[in-house]
N, C-alpha and C positions, 0 to 999 in steps of 0.2 A: 493458500486462495482458497478463498470461502464459491460454493457452487448455489448459486440460487435461479429456478428455471422457473417460468411465468407459473406452476400450480403453485409452487412452494412461496412466491410472493403473493398467490394470492391468499393459500392458505395463511399466510403471515396477518396478511388484511384482516381476517374475521377474527382475529386475537384483539379484542379491544382493550390489553396491557399493549400491544403494540401500535396499534392504527386503527382512527376511525374511518368505516368506511363511504360514510361523510365528507374526510378531509381529500380522500382522492377525488370522490366528485366532486369536488370546489376546486381540486389543484388541475382539472382535468377541463373546467369550463372557464379557468381563468387561461389556459394556452389557447384557449379558443374564441378567447374575448367576450364571452359573456357573462364573465361575471369580472369586472373591472377592481373593484375590491377587494378582491384575496391577492393575497401578497404570493409572487414565486417564489417556490421551494428551490435553489441549488446544493450545489458540492459545500460543505465548510470549507472554509478557506483555508489553506495549509500555510503556514508562516515556518513550520519547522519539518525538517528532518524528525524520524522517530527513534532512529541513532545518531550518535555522534560521530558526525565524518570533520576531519582537521589534516593538516598537514603532516606528514609522517614524521614517528617517532619512533625509532626502532624498525619492528615488525609491525607495526597498527599507524594507522591514517584517522586516528580519533580514537574509534572502539574496531571500528575493518580492521580484520586481520591480513596482510599483504605477504605477510611470510611464509616459511614452507613447512613451520612445527606441526600442521593439523590436516589432515587428510579433509580437499574438499571436492565437490561432486567431479565428473569427469571432464567437465567444461573449464574447468580449476580457474574463472574468474569470482575472484573475491566480490566483485559487484555485478548482477550478471542488469542488463541495458532491458527497458522494456523493448520487443519485441525479437529479442534475439533467440534462439534455437537450444534449446537441451533435448536432451533423452529421454524416455519417459517410458513407461511398461510398453505402451501403445506405441512404439517410435516416436519420431521429433515431432517437440510442438513450438509454440512461442510461446514464451511467458507474456503475461498480461502485467507488469508489475514489477517494480524494482525490487531487487534480490538482493540484502550484504548479507555476508556470512563474516562472523565478528565473534568478539573474544564471549566465553559464557556466560560473563558475568555481567555482559552491557547492561545500561538500563535502559527502556526503551519508552520512551512520552507519547504523549497525545499530540500527532505533530498538525491539529487543529480544535479547537474550541469546539463546542457544540454537546448533544446529547447521545449517551451509550445506547445503541437501536440491541444490540447484539452480542454475547459476550456466547462464542461457540469454540465447544471441545473438540480435539482433532485425537480421537484415541490412538489412532495410528502413529500418530507424531510424540504425542503425550503435550502436547501444547494447545493453545490457544488461539484463533481468531475476535479479536476484538473490530466493530462496526461503529463509525459514526456519523451522526447523520445531523443535517443542522439545526432543526428543530423535530425531531422525534417523528418527521410527517415525512411525507414522498419517500419514491425509491433511489432517490439518487448518496450515493456513501462514499466515504473513505474508509478503507480496512488497513487495519494493521496486523498479519497474518502471521504466526510463528512468536507466539506470546508464553511467558513461561510464569508462574507467581503473576498473575492479575491481581493490580488490587481494584479496579471500578466492577460495576456489574452493569445488568440494563439499566437504562434509565435514569442511573448518574448523569451530571453535566461534568464537562469536565474543558480546564480548559489547557490550550496549546502547549504545551513545552510541561504538560502535568505529568509526573511518572506514573506508567499504569504496569508497570511488569517488568520483567528482564528480558531478557534473547531467548527463545524460540530455542528447539533441540533440531539435532542433526546426525544424532549417532555417535557421532565423538564427542567425549565428554569435554573436549581441549576447545570447543568449535563452536557455534549457537548463531542463529541465523534471524533476521527478519526484514519482511516481505511489505512492501506499501503499493496498495492498488486503489487504484478508484475509479467506480462502479457506477451504472446509470441501468436500472432494473425496470424502467419503464418500457423495454424495449424487449423482445423476444426473438432470437436467444439475448440472454443478458449482454450487454456489453463494457467494455473495461477498456478505458482512457489513458493514454501518457497521463502519470498522474501532476504533469505542470501546467494542466491549461485548470488543475486548482488550484495553484498555487495564488497566496495574496501579492498583488501588485506589486506592496512595500518591500513583500520579502524574496522574490523571483530571483531578483539579480546576485542576494548571496548564497540561495539554495542553488540556484545553478551552475554557479563559482564554484561551491562547495564540491557540487558533480564533478564537473569539469577537471575541476587538479584533483581528484580521487579515480577521475581513468587517466590523467598523465601521470600520476604516481604508480598506477601499478603498473602501465608500460613499462612506465620507467625501470622499475624493480625487475621485470623480467624480460630487459632488452630487448623489445617489441614493440614495434609504436604502430603498431596492425590490430590490438586485442579489440580496440572500439573506433568506429569511423567518423569522426562528431560531424564531419566533413557536410556528410548526407543525412545525418539526423533530424527527424522532425524537430525536436526540442533537445533541448542537451538532458542524454542520460537517455532519448526515448529513439525507434527506430522507424515508430510508425506512429499516428495519431490515436486508433484502436486497435485492441485485437476482441474476435466474437468468441465467449466463452464457449467453449467444447472439447 
């Protein structure tokens, strides 16, 4: 997960290769109704998941490892649903994204078409976060965190389904991980939304069916029907609509 404060966002605005300040002004005026000709900017539409999720074959559901042969974090769920609690160095926290534990060689694809805004190296994990915006403007983005061997750079245009790298690191060479996050940097603090809000209408049924099947397969493998509580979820895979950064 890549954290962006309002100060950092403001600093990025001043970099001409990222965003002209005039674009922000035009977008703000549009939101207020003072510039009716300015096109609204939203999240890129997610049409695929960043990693392959499929029915179980052996110890894998597509690329998601549901078998026991690798060490997962203490919560031991191969798919972490958005809003679930995990342990951190500062205590329990709610995760603001989908997190998948996968085979280390899993191919990562762009979940949406758009412009690559940032490719951020995480020295502590030795992998990258890749942020996609609709037209390389505005502060709504789709983020794929924990990506190794990125094949894209800032300014590139990508198409949904295009390979952008391989799974990120976990500290166990037998296991990779990938996160999918949808963020709104127009707010302070930054707000992270259930990724489903950015699903393309034409793709929603398929993606949510894959996530639901994955959770059911994980529960079946663990002989525990209470790992996920789909009945109370905001959307499939999301325990809530949004999580505040911090």
